[in-house]
N, C-alpha and C positions, 0 to 999 in steps of 0.2 A: 833811668826810664827804660822800661821793658815793654815791648808790644808783642803779643802772641796772637796770631791770626786764627780765626775760627771759621771764616767763610769768605768767599769772593764771588761776586755776582756781576754779570755784564750790565752796563748802564748806558749802552750806546757804542758806537764805533771807537775802539781803542780806549774806552773809559769803563772803569769798574768801581764798585763799592766794596771796599775791603773792611770787613768787620773783625773785631777781636777784643782782647782785654789789654788795657793799658795800665801798667803799674808805675806810679809816680809818687814819690815821697811816702812810700809804704802803703798807698791806697790803690786798689785795683777796681777799675770801672770798665764796663763795655763801651766801646766807641766804634763809630763807622767813619772811615776815611775815604776820600776821593783819590783814585789811582788812575793815572794815564800811562798807557804804553806808547812810547815814542819811537819804536822801531828796533830792528836788529840789523847789525852790520857785521862784516867779517873783518877782523883786525888785520891790517896789512903786514904786521910783524909776525904774529903768532898764528894767523889764519883761524883763530878761535872765533866763534860766534858770540857777539856781545849785544845784549838787549838793554835798552834804556827805559827808565820809569820815572815818573814824577808823582809825588804823594803830597796831599794837602789835608789839613784838618783844623778843627777848632776845639779847644777844651776850655772849661771854666776852672780857674785856679782854685776857687773856693771848694770845688768838689774833690780836690786832691789835698785838702788841708794845707794850702799854701797861704799863709797870712800875708796880706799886703802891707808893705812898709809905707806905701802911699795909698790913700783912699781914693776911690773914684771921685771926680772925673780925672784925676792926675794919672791914674794907672787903671786900666780896665780889668775886670775880672776875666774877660775873654782873652785867650791867647791863641793866635793863629800861627801855624807852623807849616813849613814847606821843606820837603826833602827831595833831592834828585839822586838817583842811583843807577849804577850800571852793573849788570851781572854777566859773568862769563860762563858759558857752558863748558863743563869739564867732563871729558869722557875717560872712564876708567878701563 
């Protein structure tokens, strides 16, 4: 799975719409994901600034040529995902 962002737009306080192209199972489709900024802290050990983010989205398996082994209603075509990430600012 590869996601390449194309734009980010504010959607409220600390909330953004992240758009880009998602490649999954050899198929590339445009998607828009919800992104929340959860804050920045200074690491007590390294003193580096670390920012936290949460990302959520939904895709349809059928749009990415993923054949279901189980037909609905046993397994939905919609797949919801969530990712949490932390990024450290590095100064060169």
